[in-house]
N, C-alpha and C positions, 0 to 999 in steps of 0.2 A: 503493499501500499504505500504510495507514495505521502508526504509530508504537505502539510495547509501548512499558507502565509497567512495573515490575516495581514493586511495594508491601513491602516485609518491614518486618512491625509484627503482633506478636501479641496484638493485639485484635483480636477478629474483628468489631466492630460498624464502627472505623475503616478495617478492609480492605475492608467493606461500604460501607460512606459515599464513600467515595472510588472504590471501583470505579463504582458507581451514576454518580457524578460524571464519573470522565473517559470514561466509553462514552458518555453522553450526550452528550459534543463527541465522540464519533468514533473514540477510542483503545483499541487492544487492553489490555487488564488482563489483569497475572497478578500474583497475590497468594503470601506465602508468610508463617508465620508463626516462625521463625527465622533467627537468623542465617547458618547453616550452611545449611538450608534457601533461606536467599536467595542463597548465594553457590552455592549448585548449581542452581537459577532463573534464576540470569544465566550460566552457565557453558551454560546445554543452552538459553535462547532469546535472547541477546544482547541486551538490552530498548535501546531508544534515550533510557530515561531511567530513574533508580531513585530511587524516594522510599523512606528509610528513617530506621527510628524506632532513638533511639538506645539506650534499654531494651530490652534484649531478653530472653527466660529463659537464651540457652545464653552470648552473646556480649555484647559493648557494640557499640553499631554503629560506634562509633569502630576497633573490627579487624576491621570488615567491609568499612568502607569501603579500609583500609591492605591487607588482601588483594586486593581488587579492582584498587586501583591498583600491585599488584605483579604481576598477573598477566602473563603472556609473549603474552595474546593482544591487541592496541593496541583491540579494538573495545572490548574489558571496560576495560584500561586506563581509558580515554578517556571512556567514558560519564560524563554529568554525574551527580548524585549530589544530592539535598536531601537535608537531617536535618531530618527533622520531629519535637521531641519536647517535654515537658513542661516538663522542668531548667529550671528558675531561678537556677539555681548562676549566681555571678560566675564569667566566660571560660568557658562553655557556648558558645558563642557562638566563638569560636577557637580553644576546644577539636577540635571539630567542622570546622571550617573547616583549622585544620592538620592532620587525620589524613585529609585528600584531599578534604571535602566540597564542592560548591560553593555551595550558600547553604544558612541556617540559618530552618527556620519555626517558630513556636511553634506550640504547641496551646494550647488548641486551633484544630484548621484552620477557617481559613473559606473557604468551596467559592472565591467569583470572588477571592480570589488565589491562591488554589492553581492555580484556571485558569488563570490568567495570568504565573504563575509557569511552572508546566511548556511553555505556547505560549510563552516566551521562549526555552526554551530548544530544543521543537521544531517554531519559528514553516518550518522549510525545508519541512518535510511537509506542510505544510497548503494 
């Protein structure tokens, strides 16, 4: 069974680009446009990895990852989360890691780097 990656991102073009890139290497893809939609999708699909934009229209990605880490479901609580943001403010990386993200990636996304990061978390599935 192929692993599932959830991408919580409000920009449809970014979601589509990542969806095409991940499906091309055999991953299942689930997309969500807002933080609350992302939390609901995570609870429903129990993804193997979450890609998370920090600046969402309803809540910040920091709050999304905090809620996931506080889940009573260990599969949700322990799912790896890669923060993806164009935020260049000092301390952005540290803030994401302190909130519970495992890795921070800067936008624009470079597909080869994304593949490498995703595969490093999901290598047991391939």
